[in-house]
C-alpha positions as CSV (number, residue, x, y, z in Angstrom):
1,X,30.9,36.4,64.0
2,X,28.2,34.3,65.6
3,X,25.5,36.7,64.3
4,X,26.9,36.5,60.7
5,X,27.2,32.7,60.6
6,X,23.5,32.1,59.4
7,X,24.1,34.4,56.4
8,X,26.3,31.7,54.6
9,X,29.4,33.8,54.6
10,X,32.8,32.3,54.6
11,X,35.2,33.1,57.5
12,X,37.1,35.7,55.6
13,X,34.0,37.7,54.8
14,X,32.8,37.5,58.4
15,X,36.2,38.8,59.6
16,X,36.2,41.6,57.0
17,X,32.7,42.6,58.2
18,X,33.8,42.5,61.9
19,X,36.9,44.5,61.2
20,X,34.9,47.1,59.1
21,X,32.5,47.7,61.9
22,X,35.2,47.7,64.6
23,X,37.2,50.2,62.5
24,X,34.3,52.6,62.3
25,X,33.6,52.4,66.0
26,X,37.3,52.5,67.1
27,X,38.3,55.1,64.5
28,X,35.6,57.7,65.5
29,X,36.3,57.1,69.2
30,X,40.0,57.4,68.9
31,X,39.9,60.4,66.6
32,X,37.7,62.4,68.8
33,X,39.5,61.4,72.0
34,X,42.9,62.2,70.6
35,X,41.8,65.6,69.1
36,X,40.1,66.5,72.4
37,X,43.1,65.4,74.5
38,X,45.6,67.3,72.3
39,X,43.5,70.4,72.1
40,X,43.2,70.4,75.9
41,X,46.9,69.9,76.3
42,X,47.7,72.7,73.9
43,X,45.2,75.2,75.3
44,X,44.1,74.1,78.7
45,X,40.5,74.4,77.7
46,X,37.8,71.8,77.3
47,X,36.4,71.2,73.8
48,X,33.4,73.5,74.5
49,X,35.5,76.2,75.9
50,X,37.9,76.0,73.0
51,X,35.1,76.2,70.4
52,X,33.6,79.2,72.2
53,X,36.9,81.0,71.9
54,X,37.0,80.3,68.1
55,X,33.3,81.3,67.4
56,X,34.2,84.9,66.5
57,X,37.2,84.0,64.3
58,X,35.2,81.2,62.5
59,X,32.3,83.6,61.8
60,X,34.7,86.1,60.3
61,X,36.4,83.4,58.1
62,X,33.4,81.5,57.1
63,X,31.2,84.1,55.3
64,X,28.1,83.6,53.1
65,X,30.1,84.8,50.1
66,X,33.0,82.4,50.5
67,X,31.3,79.3,52.0
68,X,27.5,79.8,51.9
69,X,26.4,76.4,53.2
70,X,29.1,76.2,55.9
71,X,28.3,79.8,56.9
72,X,24.6,78.9,57.3
73,X,25.6,75.9,59.5
74,X,28.1,78.0,61.7
75,X,25.5,80.8,62.1
76,X,22.7,78.3,63.0
77,X,21.4,78.0,66.5
78,X,19.8,74.6,66.0
79,X,22.9,72.5,65.1
80,X,25.1,70.7,67.5
81,X,27.4,67.9,66.4
82,X,26.1,65.0,68.5
83,X,28.7,62.3,68.5
84,X,26.3,59.5,69.3
85,X,24.2,60.7,66.3
86,X,27.3,60.8,64.1
87,X,28.3,57.3,65.1
88,X,24.8,56.0,64.5
89,X,24.6,57.7,61.1
90,X,27.9,56.1,60.0
91,X,27.1,52.7,61.4
92,X,23.7,52.7,59.7
93,X,25.3,53.6,56.3
94,X,27.8,50.7,56.8
95,X,25.1,48.3,57.6
96,X,23.0,49.6,54.6
97,X,25.9,48.8,52.3
98,X,26.4,45.4,53.8
99,X,22.7,44.7,53.5
100,X,22.8,45.6,49.8
101,X,26.0,43.5,49.2
102,X,24.4,40.6,51.0
103,X,21.2,40.9,48.9
104,X,23.1,41.1,45.7
105,X,25.2,38.1,46.8
106,X,22.1,36.1,47.5
107,X,20.5,37.0,44.1
108,X,23.7,35.7,42.3
109,X,23.9,32.7,44.6
110,X,20.3,31.6,44.0
111,X,20.1,32.7,40.3
112,X,17.8,35.6,40.8
């Protein structure tokens, strides 16, 4: 909240921004951890091992005819879901939206 104070926001707005960013961080971390833990309990395999066992089944279900874009992704050798990259992408979109909101708020506030 200290970093937001110079922006002229009220306490409610600062709390909402903090909760929004915390929710993105916490939600992604908890979803991934819970899914990984549950999958490992159910199968006894790590996430990488589990995905390897599904590769053939996924390729059979996700065909170019049924799901062309997803099929291209599944068959691609150069795509790996990087969780840090996913987090950064989502956080940047949140911050971009907040920046736009703050800019519009400033224009209204100062009659621009």
